[in-house]
N, C-alpha and C positions, 0 to 999 in steps of 0.2 A: 504494500500500500504506500510505500514511500514515494516512488516515481519522481525523485528529485531531478533526474536528468532529463527534464522536459524542455530544455532550452536548445534552440536551434544551433547546430554545428555547421559552419560554412562548408566543412569538408564533405557534408552529406548532401549538399545542394548541387544537382547537375548543372553544368554551365548554361544549358539551354532553358532552364527553368527560371521563371521570374521569381522575385522574392515573395510576392503575394501567393503564387502557386505553391512555392515551397512551404510557406506557413500553412496553407490550406491542406496540403498533403500530410504534413506532420500532425495537424489538428485532427484530421479524419482518423489517423492511426490511433490517436488517443481515445477518441470517442467510440471506436469499435473494439478496443482492447481493455479499457478501464471500466470498472463497475461504477455505479452512481456515486458511491462513497469515495472511491478513488478520484473521480472527476471533481468532486467537491473539494478534496484535499489539494489537488493540483491547482485549482483556482485560488484557494485560500493561501497556499504557499506563495504563489506568484504575486498576489496582491495583499500580502501580509500586513503592510503598513496601513491599509484602508480597513481591514477587517479584524484587526487584533482584538478590539473590544466588542465586536458584534458578530462573531463567527456563528453564533447560534442561529441567526436568521437563515444562513446558508445551509446549515445542517437540518433545520426544520423543513426548508424547501426540498432538500434531498429526500427526507422521509415522505413528504407529500407526493413527490414525483414518483417514488417507488410504488406507492399505492395505485397510481393511475397506470403504471406499467406492470401490473400484477400478472398479466398473461405471459410476461417474459421473465417471471421469477426464476432465479438460478442461472439466467443468461445475462448478456449485456443488455440492459434495459433501455429501450428507446420507445417513444410514443409515436403512433401514427397520427394522421391529421385529426381524426375524430377524438382520439384520446388527448391530443394537445389542446383542442378546443375546450374539452371538459376541464382539463387542468388549468387553463387560463381563466375560465369562469370561476373556478374554485379560489383562485388568487384575487378575485374581484375585478378581473379584466373582462367584464361583460361587453361584447361588441356585436355588431351586425354580422351576418354570415360572410359578407364580402370582406369586412375588416378582419375577421378571424382567418380567412384564407390568406389575406395579405400579411398578417402577423406570422402565420405558419411559414410562409415563404421567407420572411425576414429572419426568422429564428433558424431555419434550416440552412445553416452556413455551407455545409458540404453538398447540399442539393441531392440528398438520397431519399427524399420524401419521408424522412424520419427525424424526430427531434431527440437529440441526446441531452442529458442534463447540463453538460458543459456548454452546449449551444445556447440553452435557455439562460444560463448564468451570464454569458457574454452579452446576450440580448438585453436582459433586464438591467444589468449594471453598466451598459453602454461601453463594452470593451470589444477588442478585436483579437483574432488569433495572433496578430503581430504583437499586440500588447502582452499577451500571455507568454509568448516565447522570448520576448526581449526583456522581460522583467528581470530585475536583479535583486531578489529578496535578501534581506540581511539574515545571516545564519542564526544570530542570537535571537532575533525576533521569531524566526521560524521555530526554533527550539522551544521558546516560551509558548508559542501558539499550539504546538503539538502536545505539550504537557497539559495545557488548559483544555484542549479538545478531548484528550484521553480521559481526564478527570470528569469532564462534562458527560461524555458518552457512558462512562461507568455508572454514574448516578442515574442518568436517563434510562439505561438498560435495566438497572436494578428496580427502579420505580415502575417501569413498564411490566416487568416480570411479576412484580408484586400485585399490580393492578389486574393483570390477566388471571393470576392465581385466585385472587379474591372473587373475581367475576365468576370463575369456574366453580368455586366452593359455594358461592351464594346460589348458583343455579342448582347444584346438587342438593344443597340443604333445603331449598324450596320444594324439592321433589321427595323430601323425607329421608335423605341419606344421613343417618346418625353420625357416622364417622366424619362426614364433611362438615356437619354442624359443629362438632368438637374442634376440628382443625380451624374452622373459620373463627370460632371464638378465641382460640389461642392466638391466631394472627392479629385479630383486632385488639388484643390485650398487650401486644408486643410494645416494648419501649421505643418511642419514636426518636430517642436521643441519637442512636447510631445513624439513622437516615439524615437527621439534621446535621450531624457532624460531617457526613460525606458531602452534603450539599454545601456546607461552609468551606470544605476543602476545595471543592470545584470553584467556588466563588473566589477564594484566595488565589487560585491558579490563574483565573481570568484577570483579576486585578494585577497580578504580577506581569501578565502579558501586556496589559495596558501601560504599566509603568515602564516596561522595556521599550515601548514605542517612543517614550519621551527622550530616552538616552541610549540608543542602540550601541554606540561605541563603548559605553560603560558595560553594557551587557556582554558584548563580545569579549572584553577584557576579563569579566567574571567567568565566562565560559572557558577561556584559555587557562585561567588560574585553576579552575576546577579540574580541567583535563590534566594539567601538570600534576596536581595533587593526586589524582587517581593513578597516574602512571607511577608516581613516587611510591604510593602505598602498595601497588602491585609489585614493584621492584623490591620493597622491603619484605613483603610477604614471601616472595620467591626466595630471597636470600635467607630468610629465617627457616624456610622449609628445607633448603639445601643444607643449612647448618645442622638442623635436627637429623637429617638423613646421614650426614657425615658422622655425627656423634653416635648415632645408633649403630652405624657400621663399625666404628671403633670399639663400641661396647661389645658387639657380637664377637669381634676378633679376640678381645680380652677374655670373654667368657669361654671361648673355644680354647685359648691358650692355657687357661687355668685347669682345664680338664686333663692336661698332659703333665701337670706338676705332681 
């Protein structure tokens, strides 16, 4: 899911291909090989400076998009024209039939009569494939963003799983399932403190991402120092392990020699 290397390499561009055609070709390759979630991350990484503090709106759009591409579940999910119209209506973009057709053509950048999530993102946020591939995101900001998103997704997933489980138990309990009633009561009595703690952790990660945006150079320096510290700690741990191994070997030789005395 990392796909960091989504930036155009001039060595990959045939001399007869225009810059725009090259960007479109690489863009198409992304849309037909990346999942909706991966496309969301490619977009957020490229434009990290703009979405550091509001990445949730892109992730929520991704979840909505996947619902409308349910027929393609387990595959690269794209919307056909009808599904795109329904998706746009859900986002509050109610238009006439002709306006919907025009919007579909505008969104469908690679003209394959399908709409990928990345195409929709570029359309709604007024970006181009060239913007995507020529972006130069700050590594420190990207690291903070990825941490914030990972924490957010963990909380979101846990809440969704709990909600689904409660709905299932409530249904079974209403049908007279005694075991489901007991489990439902147990879940309803659980201490909400852990859930609150997890949500606060996600919030702190998001705030850290926003702070990083104010001073990316400082964040890069912090990342460098943390990496150097990690390398130093690994080096010390390895040296200590080698020392213990040598001492253990010496002790075994001593023990062996004492048997011959």
